[in-house]
BARO-31064 format. One record per residue (C-alpha): x, y, z. Coordinates in steps of 0.1 Angstrom, whole numbers, plus 5000, padded with zeros to 4 digits. Example, Ala and Ser with C-alpha at 12.3 -4.5 7.8 and 13.67 -1.06 7.14 Angstrom:
! BARO-31064
((5123,4955,5078))
((5137,4989,5071))
***
This chain:
! BARO-31064
((6298,2463,2480))
((6308,2483,2450))
((6321,2518,2459))
((6323,2543,2431))
((6352,2567,2438))
((6354,2582,2403))
((6348,2620,2402))
((6326,2632,2374))
((6336,2661,2351))
((6316,2680,2326))
((6324,2669,2291))
((6323,2705,2277))
((6340,2725,2304))
((6361,2699,2322))
((6349,2712,2356))
((6337,2690,2383))
((6299,2685,2383))
((6278,2682,2413))
((6241,2676,2419))
((6218,2696,2442))
((6219,2687,2479))
((6182,2684,2484))
((6160,2693,2514))
((6172,2664,2536))
((6209,2673,2535))
((6202,2710,2536))
((6182,2705,2568))
((6211,2685,2583))
((6236,2713,2574))
((6212,2739,2589))
((6209,2718,2621))
((6247,2716,2625))
((6251,2753,2619))
((6222,2762,2643))
((6202,2779,2616))
((6164,2780,2621))
((6136,2792,2599))
((6109,2815,2611))
((6073,2803,2611))
((6065,2828,2583))
((6093,2814,2561))
((6083,2778,2568))
((6047,2786,2560))
((6057,2804,2527))
((6079,2774,2517))
((6051,2749,2525))
((6025,2769,2505))
((6046,2772,2474))
((6058,2735,2476))
((6021,2724,2479))
((6014,2742,2447))
((6040,2719,2430))
((6068,2744,2425))
((6103,2730,2425))
((6138,2743,2418))
((6142,2777,2402))
((6105,2783,2401))
((6102,2778,2438))
((6132,2800,2446))
((6119,2828,2425))
((6084,2826,2440))
((6098,2828,2475))
((6121,2857,2466))
((6092,2875,2450))
((6071,2871,2482))
((6098,2889,2503))
((6103,2918,2479))
((6082,2949,2485))
((6058,2958,2458))
((6057,2994,2445))
((6024,3012,2449))
((6011,2991,2477))
***
């Protein structure tokens, strides 16, 4: 078995680079911390995910759904 122990650094800044955790690891962290999502939040996430939104587009759509709209 080959274990890669090298830490990756950005070529331009020299800082350590990381990759996003993903839904699976985020769910494990939430389970350990005892964080649960409401049914409304889960439904909102599912509806935007089903539309094919990912990453920043998904986050901004979810944030936009929780902000109040002026004039309504």
